[in-house]
Short mmCIF file of the C-alpha atoms (twelve columns), coordinates in Angstrom:
data_MODEL
# 
_entry.id   MODEL 
# 
loop_
_atom_site.group_PDB 
_atom_site.id 
_atom_site.type_symbol 
_atom_site.label_atom_id 
_atom_site.label_alt_id 
_atom_site.label_comp_id 
_atom_site.label_asym_id 
_atom_site.label_seq_id 
_atom_site.Cartn_x 
_atom_site.Cartn_y 
_atom_site.Cartn_z 
_atom_site.pdbx_PDB_model_num 
ATOM 1   C CA . UNK A 1   60.702  170.365 312.416 1 
ATOM 2   C CA . UNK A 2   62.950  169.445 315.359 1 
ATOM 3   C CA . UNK A 3   66.013  171.658 315.897 1 
ATOM 4   C CA . UNK A 4   69.152  171.359 317.996 1 
ATOM 5   C CA . UNK A 5   72.398  173.199 318.694 1 
ATOM 6   C CA . UNK A 6   74.632  170.208 319.446 1 
ATOM 7   C CA . UNK A 7   77.447  168.973 317.222 1 
ATOM 8   C CA . UNK A 8   78.770  165.385 317.596 1 
ATOM 9   C CA . UNK A 9   82.120  165.254 319.444 1 
ATOM 10  C CA . UNK A 10  83.718  163.155 316.732 1 
ATOM 11  C CA . UNK A 11  82.911  165.914 314.184 1 
ATOM 12  C CA . UNK A 12  84.858  168.533 316.234 1 
ATOM 13  C CA . UNK A 13  87.806  166.143 316.440 1 
ATOM 14  C CA . UNK A 14  87.571  165.711 312.649 1 
ATOM 15  C CA . UNK A 15  87.492  169.507 312.195 1 
ATOM 16  C CA . UNK A 16  90.634  169.946 314.277 1 
ATOM 17  C CA . UNK A 17  92.451  167.156 312.479 1 
ATOM 18  C CA . UNK A 18  92.600  165.063 315.656 1 
ATOM 19  C CA . UNK A 19  90.117  162.312 314.688 1 
ATOM 20  C CA . UNK A 20  91.034  158.634 314.857 1 
ATOM 21  C CA . UNK A 21  89.962  156.137 312.193 1 
ATOM 22  C CA . UNK A 22  86.599  155.382 313.756 1 
ATOM 23  C CA . UNK A 23  85.831  159.082 314.217 1 
ATOM 24  C CA . UNK A 24  86.811  159.754 310.587 1 
ATOM 25  C CA . UNK A 25  84.400  156.984 309.499 1 
ATOM 26  C CA . UNK A 26  81.579  158.457 311.632 1 
ATOM 27  C CA . UNK A 27  82.259  161.972 310.298 1 
ATOM 28  C CA . UNK A 28  82.208  160.701 306.716 1 
ATOM 29  C CA . UNK A 29  78.816  159.049 307.292 1 
ATOM 30  C CA . UNK A 30  77.508  162.217 308.955 1 
ATOM 31  C CA . UNK A 31  78.696  164.468 306.137 1 
ATOM 32  C CA . UNK A 32  76.871  162.464 303.457 1 
ATOM 33  C CA . UNK A 33  73.752  164.410 304.422 1 
ATOM 34  C CA . UNK A 34  73.566  167.788 302.586 1 
ATOM 35  C CA . UNK A 35  72.312  169.666 305.651 1 
ATOM 36  C CA . UNK A 36  75.091  168.244 307.768 1 
ATOM 37  C CA . UNK A 37  77.659  169.213 305.132 1 
ATOM 38  C CA . UNK A 38  76.399  172.819 305.291 1 
ATOM 39  C CA . UNK A 39  76.765  172.742 309.098 1 
ATOM 40  C CA . UNK A 40  80.351  171.564 308.684 1 
ATOM 41  C CA . UNK A 41  81.111  174.435 306.243 1 
ATOM 42  C CA . UNK A 42  79.811  176.916 308.834 1 
ATOM 43  C CA . UNK A 43  82.002  175.337 311.484 1 
ATOM 44  C CA . UNK A 44  85.106  175.604 309.292 1 
ATOM 45  C CA . UNK A 45  84.327  179.276 308.694 1 
ATOM 46  C CA . UNK A 46  83.951  180.019 312.397 1 
ATOM 47  C CA . UNK A 47  87.123  178.073 313.206 1 
ATOM 48  C CA . UNK A 48  89.115  180.083 310.662 1 
ATOM 49  C CA . UNK A 49  87.774  183.469 311.814 1 
ATOM 50  C CA . UNK A 50  88.487  182.776 315.470 1 
ATOM 51  C CA . UNK A 51  92.090  181.642 315.040 1 
ATOM 52  C CA . UNK A 52  93.448  185.158 315.556 1 
ATOM 53  C CA . UNK A 53  91.315  185.570 318.674 1 
ATOM 54  C CA . UNK A 54  92.789  182.424 320.201 1 
ATOM 55  C CA . UNK A 55  96.321  183.761 319.619 1 
ATOM 56  C CA . UNK A 56  95.406  187.016 321.246 1 
ATOM 57  C CA . UNK A 57  93.939  185.188 324.229 1 
ATOM 58  C CA . UNK A 58  97.299  183.510 324.762 1 
ATOM 59  C CA . UNK A 59  99.016  186.896 325.418 1 
ATOM 60  C CA . UNK A 60  100.082 187.008 329.075 1 
ATOM 61  C CA . UNK A 61  99.508  190.638 330.087 1 
ATOM 62  C CA . UNK A 62  100.749 190.386 333.691 1 
ATOM 63  C CA . UNK A 63  103.991 188.728 332.594 1 
ATOM 64  C CA . UNK A 64  104.552 191.537 330.090 1 
ATOM 65  C CA . UNK A 65  104.059 194.154 332.797 1 
ATOM 66  C CA . UNK A 66  106.680 192.551 335.012 1 
ATOM 67  C CA . UNK A 67  109.222 192.516 332.198 1 
ATOM 68  C CA . UNK A 68  108.652 196.198 331.509 1 
ATOM 69  C CA . UNK A 69  109.076 197.153 335.211 1 
ATOM 70  C CA . UNK A 70  112.427 195.339 335.465 1 
ATOM 71  C CA . UNK A 71  113.910 197.483 332.661 1 
ATOM 72  C CA . UNK A 72  113.611 200.767 334.506 1 
ATOM 73  C CA . UNK A 73  115.011 202.237 337.743 1 
ATOM 74  C CA . UNK A 74  112.969 202.153 340.900 1 
ATOM 75  C CA . UNK A 75  112.684 205.964 340.849 1 
ATOM 76  C CA . UNK A 76  110.670 205.813 337.614 1 
ATOM 77  C CA . UNK A 77  108.328 202.962 338.610 1 
ATOM 78  C CA . UNK A 78  105.388 205.242 339.284 1 
ATOM 79  C CA . UNK A 79  105.486 207.035 335.909 1 
ATOM 80  C CA . UNK A 80  106.284 203.870 334.014 1 
ATOM 81  C CA . UNK A 81  103.436 201.988 335.738 1 
ATOM 82  C CA . UNK A 82  101.006 204.618 334.562 1 
ATOM 83  C CA . UNK A 83  102.406 204.356 331.021 1 
ATOM 84  C CA . UNK A 84  102.150 200.573 331.104 1 
ATOM 85  C CA . UNK A 85  98.577  200.789 332.387 1 
ATOM 86  C CA . UNK A 86  97.656  202.937 329.406 1 
ATOM 87  C CA . UNK A 87  99.206  200.373 327.066 1 
ATOM 88  C CA . UNK A 88  97.354  197.588 328.914 1 
ATOM 89  C CA . UNK A 89  94.135  199.496 328.444 1 
ATOM 90  C CA . UNK A 90  94.821  199.782 324.710 1 
ATOM 91  C CA . UNK A 91  95.592  196.034 324.536 1 
ATOM 92  C CA . UNK A 92  92.443  195.233 326.472 1 
ATOM 93  C CA . UNK A 93  90.197  196.939 323.910 1 
ATOM 94  C CA . UNK A 94  90.835  194.481 321.023 1 
ATOM 95  C CA . UNK A 95  90.579  191.562 323.488 1 
ATOM 96  C CA . UNK A 96  87.213  192.868 324.693 1 
ATOM 97  C CA . UNK A 97  85.972  193.538 321.160 1 
ATOM 98  C CA . UNK A 98  87.228  190.137 320.055 1 
ATOM 99  C CA . UNK A 99  85.383  188.437 322.930 1 
ATOM 100 C CA . UNK A 100 82.173  190.248 322.087 1 
ATOM 101 C CA . UNK A 101 82.583  189.330 318.394 1 
ATOM 102 C CA . UNK A 102 83.238  185.675 319.297 1 
ATOM 103 C CA . UNK A 103 80.154  185.570 321.495 1 
ATOM 104 C CA . UNK A 104 77.963  186.968 318.729 1 
ATOM 105 C CA . UNK A 105 79.461  184.549 316.192 1 
ATOM 106 C CA . UNK A 106 78.650  181.626 318.511 1 
ATOM 107 C CA . UNK A 107 75.031  182.844 318.827 1 
ATOM 108 C CA . UNK A 108 74.825  183.258 315.060 1 
ATOM 109 C CA . UNK A 109 76.158  179.707 314.573 1 
ATOM 110 C CA . UNK A 110 73.561  178.341 317.012 1 
ATOM 111 C CA . UNK A 111 70.802  180.099 315.040 1 
ATOM 112 C CA . UNK A 112 72.181  178.748 311.768 1 
ATOM 113 C CA . UNK A 113 72.304  175.238 313.231 1 
ATOM 114 C CA . UNK A 114 68.687  175.598 314.437 1 
ATOM 115 C CA . UNK A 115 67.695  176.097 310.824 1 
ATOM 116 C CA . UNK A 116 69.949  173.451 309.299 1 
ATOM 117 C CA . UNK A 117 69.533  170.545 311.732 1 
ATOM 118 C CA . UNK A 118 66.456  168.550 310.839 1 
ATOM 119 C CA . UNK A 119 64.724  165.267 311.584 1 
ATOM 120 C CA . UNK A 120 65.934  162.544 309.231 1 
ATOM 121 C CA . UNK A 121 64.051  159.426 308.149 1 
ATOM 122 C CA . UNK A 122 65.479  156.155 306.841 1 
ATOM 123 C CA . UNK A 123 63.144  153.688 305.128 1 
ATOM 124 C CA . UNK A 124 63.875  150.147 303.916 1 
ATOM 125 C CA . UNK A 125 61.827  148.455 301.237 1 
ATOM 126 C CA . UNK A 126 60.587  144.851 301.517 1 
ATOM 127 C CA . UNK A 127 63.421  142.455 300.841 1 
ATOM 128 C CA . UNK A 128 66.138  144.938 301.847 1 
ATOM 129 C CA . UNK A 129 67.918  145.983 305.018 1 
ATOM 130 C CA . UNK A 130 70.407  148.710 305.897 1 
ATOM 131 C CA . UNK A 131 73.212  149.513 308.325 1 
ATOM 132 C CA . UNK A 132 73.824  152.991 309.692 1 
ATOM 133 C CA . UNK A 133 75.248  155.100 312.520 1 
ATOM 134 C CA . UNK A 134 73.244  157.684 314.431 1 
ATOM 135 C CA . UNK A 135 74.702  161.108 315.354 1 
ATOM 136 C CA . UNK A 136 75.756  159.808 318.797 1 
ATOM 137 C CA . UNK A 137 77.666  156.869 317.245 1 
ATOM 138 C CA . UNK A 138 74.949  154.325 318.058 1 
ATOM 139 C CA . UNK A 139 75.078  151.514 315.487 1 
ATOM 140 C CA . UNK A 140 71.788  150.446 313.863 1 
ATOM 141 C CA . UNK A 141 70.745  147.564 311.581 1 
ATOM 142 C CA . UNK A 142 67.313  148.291 310.074 1 
ATOM 143 C CA . UNK A 143 65.331  145.297 308.813 1 
ATOM 144 C CA . UNK A 144 63.077  145.053 305.763 1 
ATOM 145 C CA . UNK A 145 59.934  147.241 305.421 1 
ATOM 146 C CA . UNK A 146 60.983  149.428 308.370 1 
ATOM 147 C CA . UNK A 147 61.206  153.115 309.098 1 
ATOM 148 C CA . UNK A 148 63.525  155.002 311.500 1 
ATOM 149 C CA . UNK A 149 63.222  158.686 312.377 1 
ATOM 150 C CA . UNK A 150 65.910  160.606 314.305 1 
ATOM 151 C CA . UNK A 151 67.386  164.116 314.602 1 
ATOM 152 C CA . UNK A 152 70.675  164.894 312.893 1 
ATOM 153 C CA . UNK A 153 71.968  165.932 316.325 1 
ATOM 154 C CA . UNK A 154 70.836  164.978 319.824 1 
ATOM 155 C CA . UNK A 155 70.259  167.794 322.372 1 
ATOM 156 C CA . UNK A 156 68.895  167.976 325.884 1 
ATOM 157 C CA . UNK A 157 69.115  165.118 328.387 1 
ATOM 158 C CA . UNK A 158 67.992  162.232 326.178 1 
ATOM 159 C CA . UNK A 159 68.421  160.623 322.751 1 
ATOM 160 C CA . UNK A 160 64.958  159.861 321.357 1 
ATOM 161 C CA . UNK A 161 64.228  158.165 318.049 1 
ATOM 162 C CA . UNK A 162 61.119  156.585 316.482 1 
ATOM 163 C CA . UNK A 163 60.836  153.079 314.977 1 
ATOM 164 C CA . UNK A 164 58.194  151.379 312.917 1 
ATOM 165 C CA . UNK A 165 59.349  147.899 311.981 1 
ATOM 166 C CA . UNK A 166 62.390  146.004 313.253 1 
ATOM 167 C CA . UNK A 167 65.916  147.095 314.153 1 
ATOM 168 C CA . UNK A 168 68.957  146.088 316.173 1 
ATOM 169 C CA . UNK A 169 70.569  148.834 318.231 1 
ATOM 170 C CA . UNK A 170 74.100  148.838 319.607 1 
ATOM 171 C CA . UNK A 171 73.843  151.895 321.821 1 
ATOM 172 C CA . UNK A 172 76.744  154.294 322.376 1 
ATOM 173 C CA . UNK A 173 77.143  154.490 326.189 1 
ATOM 174 C CA . UNK A 174 76.214  157.815 327.801 1 
ATOM 175 C CA . UNK A 175 74.732  157.510 331.330 1 
ATOM 176 C CA . UNK A 176 73.777  161.201 331.389 1 
ATOM 177 C CA . UNK A 177 71.768  160.907 328.191 1 
ATOM 178 C CA . UNK A 178 69.621  157.731 327.902 1 
ATOM 179 C CA . UNK A 179 68.766  156.328 324.537 1 
ATOM 180 C CA . UNK A 180 65.002  155.915 323.950 1 
ATOM 181 C CA . UNK A 181 63.329  154.010 321.113 1 
ATOM 182 C CA . UNK A 182 59.728  155.084 320.637 1 
ATOM 183 C CA . UNK A 183 57.212  152.687 319.074 1 
ATOM 184 C CA . UNK A 184 53.465  152.933 318.774 1 
ATOM 185 C CA . UNK A 185 52.936  150.993 322.020 1 
ATOM 186 C CA . UNK A 186 55.984  151.467 324.211 1 
ATOM 187 C CA . UNK A 187 59.215  153.351 324.881 1 
ATOM 188 C CA . UNK A 188 62.386  151.304 325.271 1 
ATOM 189 C CA . UNK A 189 65.118  153.080 327.247 1 
ATOM 190 C CA . UNK A 190 68.794  152.127 327.346 1 
ATOM 191 C CA . UNK A 191 72.169  153.614 328.207 1 
ATOM 192 C CA . UNK A 192 74.855  151.315 326.734 1 
ATOM 193 C CA . UNK A 193 73.098  148.270 325.403 1 
ATOM 194 C CA . UNK A 194 72.552  145.924 322.445 1 
ATOM 195 C CA . UNK A 195 68.952  144.900 321.783 1 
ATOM 196 C CA . UNK A 196 66.467  144.044 319.071 1 
ATOM 197 C CA . UNK A 197 63.049  145.708 318.691 1 
ATOM 198 C CA . UNK A 198 60.290  144.338 316.447 1 
ATOM 199 C CA . UNK A 199 57.247  146.642 316.164 1 
ATOM 200 C CA . UNK A 200 55.621  146.274 312.745 1 
ATOM 201 C CA . UNK A 201 52.255  147.947 312.350 1 
ATOM 202 C CA . UNK A 202 49.621  145.256 311.932 1 
ATOM 203 C CA . UNK A 203 51.585  142.516 313.753 1 
ATOM 204 C CA . UNK A 204 49.892  140.656 316.587 1 
ATOM 205 C CA . UNK A 205 53.070  140.827 318.667 1 
ATOM 206 C CA . UNK A 206 55.669  143.503 319.370 1 
ATOM 207 C CA . UNK A 207 58.892  142.351 321.049 1 
ATOM 208 C CA . UNK A 208 62.048  143.660 322.696 1 
ATOM 209 C CA . UNK A 209 64.987  141.213 322.943 1 
ATOM 210 C CA . UNK A 210 68.022  142.088 325.063 1 
ATOM 211 C CA . UNK A 211 71.491  140.905 324.009 1 
ATOM 212 C CA . UNK A 212 73.559  142.788 326.627 1 
ATOM 213 C CA . UNK A 213 73.138  145.584 329.145 1 
ATOM 214 C CA . UNK A 214 69.762  146.499 330.538 1 
ATOM 215 C CA . UNK A 215 66.633  148.199 329.181 1 
ATOM 216 C CA . UNK A 216 63.650  149.880 330.758 1 
ATOM 217 C CA . UNK A 217 60.328  149.521 328.972 1 
ATOM 218 C CA . UNK A 218 57.398  151.885 329.593 1 
ATOM 219 C CA . UNK A 219 53.880  151.364 328.269 1 
ATOM 220 C CA . UNK A 220 52.880  154.532 326.383 1 
ATOM 221 C CA . UNK A 221 49.230  154.265 327.399 1 
ATOM 222 C CA . UNK A 222 49.949  153.345 331.015 1 
ATOM 223 C CA . UNK A 223 53.042  155.316 332.057 1 
ATOM 224 C CA . UNK A 224 53.077  153.681 335.510 1 
ATOM 225 C CA . UNK A 225 53.579  150.249 333.870 1 
ATOM 226 C CA . UNK A 226 57.369  149.989 333.788 1 
ATOM 227 C CA . UNK A 227 59.326  146.780 333.114 1 
ATOM 228 C CA . UNK A 228 63.050  145.857 333.133 1 
ATOM 229 C CA . UNK A 229 64.557  142.871 331.298 1 
ATOM 230 C CA . UNK A 230 67.901  141.143 331.524 1 
ATOM 231 C CA . UNK A 231 70.150  139.705 328.753 1 
ATOM 232 C CA . UNK A 232 68.669  136.659 327.065 1 
ATOM 233 C CA . UNK A 233 65.122  137.797 327.749 1 
ATOM 234 C CA . UNK A 234 62.433  138.758 325.241 1 
ATOM 235 C CA . UNK A 235 59.456  140.856 326.349 1 
ATOM 236 C CA . UNK A 236 56.425  140.350 324.097 1 
ATOM 237 C CA . UNK A 237 53.479  142.688 323.858 1 
ATOM 238 C CA . UNK A 238 50.163  141.385 322.477 1 
ATOM 239 C CA . UNK A 239 48.660  144.229 320.469 1 
ATOM 240 C CA . UNK A 240 45.158  142.823 320.846 1 
ATOM 241 C CA . UNK A 241 44.990  141.947 324.550 1 
ATOM 242 C CA . UNK A 242 47.386  144.757 325.490 1 
ATOM 243 C CA . UNK A 243 49.336  142.397 327.751 1 
ATOM 244 C CA . UNK A 244 53.032  141.635 328.263 1 
ATOM 245 C CA . UNK A 245 54.840  138.345 328.599 1 
ATOM 246 C CA . UNK A 246 58.571  137.728 329.164 1 
ATOM 247 C CA . UNK A 247 60.369  134.596 328.076 1 
ATOM 248 C CA . UNK A 248 63.971  133.340 327.750 1 
ATOM 249 C CA . UNK A 249 65.194  133.099 324.126 1 
ATOM 250 C CA . UNK A 250 68.309  132.414 322.082 1 
ATOM 251 C CA . UNK A 251 69.253  135.978 321.269 1 
ATOM 252 C CA . UNK A 252 71.469  134.923 318.312 1 
ATOM 253 C CA . UNK A 253 68.443  133.340 316.659 1 
ATOM 254 C CA . UNK A 254 66.401  136.526 317.078 1 
ATOM 255 C CA . UNK A 255 69.062  138.819 315.595 1 
ATOM 256 C CA . UNK A 256 70.240  136.358 312.908 1 
ATOM 257 C CA . UNK A 257 68.405  138.402 310.241 1 
ATOM 258 C CA . UNK A 258 71.275  140.885 310.495 1 
ATOM 259 C CA . UNK A 259 73.513  138.188 308.948 1 
ATOM 260 C CA . UNK A 260 70.976  137.101 306.311 1 
ATOM 261 C CA . UNK A 261 69.388  134.228 308.271 1 
ATOM 262 C CA . UNK A 262 65.799  133.617 309.174 1 
ATOM 263 C CA . UNK A 263 65.586  131.235 312.175 1 
ATOM 264 C CA . UNK A 264 62.247  129.979 313.461 1 
ATOM 265 C CA . UNK A 265 61.868  127.956 316.672 1 
ATOM 266 C CA . UNK A 266 58.363  126.706 317.340 1 
ATOM 267 C CA . UNK A 267 57.118  129.927 315.699 1 
ATOM 268 C CA . UNK A 268 53.423  130.345 314.956 1 
ATOM 269 C CA . UNK A 269 52.852  130.126 311.200 1 
ATOM 270 C CA . UNK A 270 51.213  133.550 311.012 1 
ATOM 271 C CA . UNK A 271 54.526  135.011 312.270 1 
ATOM 272 C CA . UNK A 272 56.483  132.908 309.758 1 
ATOM 273 C CA . UNK A 273 54.263  134.195 306.930 1 
ATOM 274 C CA . UNK A 274 54.629  137.822 308.003 1 
ATOM 275 C CA . UNK A 275 58.440  137.629 308.192 1 
ATOM 276 C CA . UNK A 276 58.710  135.783 304.871 1 
ATOM 277 C CA . UNK A 277 56.425  138.325 303.262 1 
ATOM 278 C CA . UNK A 278 58.615  141.238 304.315 1 
ATOM 279 C CA . UNK A 279 61.784  139.352 303.553 1 
ATOM 280 C CA . UNK A 280 60.762  138.469 299.984 1 
ATOM 281 C CA . UNK A 281 58.306  141.320 299.224 1 
ATOM 282 C CA . UNK A 282 55.337  138.938 299.036 1 
ATOM 283 C CA . UNK A 283 51.728  138.987 300.190 1 
ATOM 284 C CA . UNK A 284 51.101  135.626 301.885 1 
ATOM 285 C CA . UNK A 285 47.491  134.760 302.706 1 
ATOM 286 C CA . UNK A 286 45.845  131.825 304.455 1 
ATOM 287 C CA . UNK A 287 42.807  130.239 302.756 1 
ATOM 288 C CA . UNK A 288 42.426  128.123 305.864 1 
ATOM 289 C CA . UNK A 289 42.967  129.971 309.158 1 
ATOM 290 C CA . UNK A 290 43.597  126.722 311.031 1 
ATOM 291 C CA . UNK A 291 47.078  126.780 309.504 1 
ATOM 292 C CA . UNK A 292 47.933  130.156 311.103 1 
ATOM 293 C CA . UNK A 293 48.573  128.672 314.552 1 
ATOM 294 C CA . UNK A 294 50.678  125.723 313.327 1 
ATOM 295 C CA . UNK A 295 54.181  125.959 314.883 1 
ATOM 296 C CA . UNK A 296 57.196  125.744 312.620 1 
ATOM 297 C CA . UNK A 297 60.925  125.189 313.297 1 
ATOM 298 C CA . UNK A 298 63.521  125.728 310.603 1 
ATOM 299 C CA . UNK A 299 66.253  127.982 309.171 1 
ATOM 300 C CA . UNK A 300 66.493  129.760 305.834 1 
ATOM 301 C CA . UNK A 301 69.588  131.480 304.465 1 
ATOM 302 C CA . UNK A 302 70.275  131.751 300.721 1 
ATOM 303 C CA . UNK A 303 67.001  130.217 299.392 1 
ATOM 304 C CA . UNK A 304 64.699  132.220 297.137 1 
ATOM 305 C CA . UNK A 305 60.972  132.422 297.761 1 
ATOM 306 C CA . UNK A 306 60.031  129.474 295.547 1 
ATOM 307 C CA . UNK A 307 62.607  127.290 297.265 1 
ATOM 308 C CA . UNK A 308 61.334  128.349 300.678 1 
ATOM 309 C CA . UNK A 309 57.766  127.545 299.821 1 
ATOM 310 C CA . UNK A 310 58.728  124.164 298.393 1 
ATOM 311 C CA . UNK A 311 60.617  123.345 301.584 1 
ATOM 312 C CA . UNK A 312 57.612  124.337 303.678 1 
ATOM 313 C CA . UNK A 313 55.355  121.966 301.769 1 
ATOM 314 C CA . UNK A 314 57.750  119.151 302.671 1 
ATOM 315 C CA . UNK A 315 57.890  119.904 306.396 1 
ATOM 316 C CA . UNK A 316 54.431  121.367 307.126 1 
ATOM 317 C CA . UNK A 317 50.843  120.343 306.270 1 
ATOM 318 C CA . UNK A 318 50.384  122.992 303.572 1 
ATOM 319 C CA . UNK A 319 50.219  123.443 299.841 1 
ATOM 320 C CA . UNK A 320 50.268  126.752 297.989 1 
ATOM 321 C CA . UNK A 321 49.852  128.692 294.780 1 
ATOM 322 C CA . UNK A 322 51.612  131.914 293.734 1 
ATOM 323 C CA . UNK A 323 51.189  134.621 291.099 1 
ATOM 324 C CA . UNK A 324 53.851  136.050 288.873 1 
ATOM 325 C CA . UNK A 325 55.255  139.466 289.664 1 
ATOM 326 C CA . UNK A 326 54.083  142.367 287.553 1 
ATOM 327 C CA . UNK A 327 55.819  145.628 286.648 1 
ATOM 328 C CA . UNK A 328 53.355  148.545 287.041 1 
ATOM 329 C CA . UNK A 329 53.792  152.020 285.545 1 
ATOM 330 C CA . UNK A 330 56.249  153.075 288.240 1 
ATOM 331 C CA . UNK A 331 58.584  150.241 287.100 1 
ATOM 332 C CA . UNK A 332 58.721  148.703 290.595 1 
ATOM 333 C CA . UNK A 333 57.953  144.992 290.894 1 
ATOM 334 C CA . UNK A 334 54.598  144.281 292.490 1 
ATOM 335 C CA . UNK A 335 54.340  142.017 295.475 1 
ATOM 336 C CA . UNK A 336 54.115  138.310 294.685 1 
ATOM 337 C CA . UNK A 337 50.817  136.915 295.910 1 
ATOM 338 C CA . UNK A 338 50.901  133.552 297.664 1 
ATOM 339 C CA . UNK A 339 47.848  131.609 298.848 1 
ATOM 340 C CA . UNK A 340 48.262  128.757 301.324 1 
ATOM 341 C CA . UNK A 341 45.908  125.791 301.878 1 
ATOM 342 C CA . UNK A 342 45.972  122.959 304.314 1 
ATOM 343 C CA . UNK A 343 46.734  119.618 302.807 1 
ATOM 344 C CA . UNK A 344 43.750  117.336 302.820 1 
ATOM 345 C CA . UNK A 345 43.465  114.632 305.505 1 
ATOM 346 C CA . UNK A 346 46.253  116.248 307.545 1 
ATOM 347 C CA . UNK A 347 45.784  117.546 311.122 1 
ATOM 348 C CA . UNK A 348 47.519  120.728 312.182 1 
ATOM 349 C CA . UNK A 349 48.953  121.252 315.645 1 
# 
């Protein structure tokens, strides 16, 4: 279990009643987690117990001494000063004890947070996607059949998370603490950036597409292989040949899934099938592998799976068959099985 002792800044503003609307929204999202809610209860307790200490710390001892001296004649300054010093010593004792108590309470809070702060995991099922905020205020859209792991608070000099699948990140800017997305093949590092990462296990290609800012990509097997990409660029990693290739793309097409659109532009059919399978919770298989490398261009929005497949038969050299969904014992719908054939007497590209 990963532990930390850092509390998001927006949560402290919320605790003090100084949060703006955005911070209140972030705090509400953060407090939905039971462990986070317990952390917040501890913070409120500490804040309440230390209020008297803060008042005591505001007492200006030297100013008080000057006022006492002015009330007496110069001939009695020596004796009065000794008397005031004794009073100051008595006043110093509770301040000292309060400081020690406050220090121990802070240490106790850190230990409590070390127990309560845990690594969280968000999973999306095929056919679904989700939108969330990370503890540092980074905004995330998680695509279908994906998994995201992150700590409930970021500590140290970096913000590291793990992704399996596809997500769009709009990173909260912090130059002193870079944001790092870890995948099975590479680490993608950013400071204040918006980018898309697609890294599904089993896919032939992993990709990082930059919308704005700048990212640094490091190969996890070859740490000396470091690449930088600019906005409008997609860096593709071939999981079989272990090679990289950069190309210019329409970023809005790549991230259109966030808005419920699937846009393909000269996309190999094996990629089309993989995305449709995750989008509609279907298992799409090729009975003829020559179809896999056919390139398809088209856009889908509100169509269901049957409508999509019918449209594909009109615009591509394929035909298909599909099974009906079943409801197993766990009451979840099974994946719909689709088999694709090449139409007879038709050449594929």
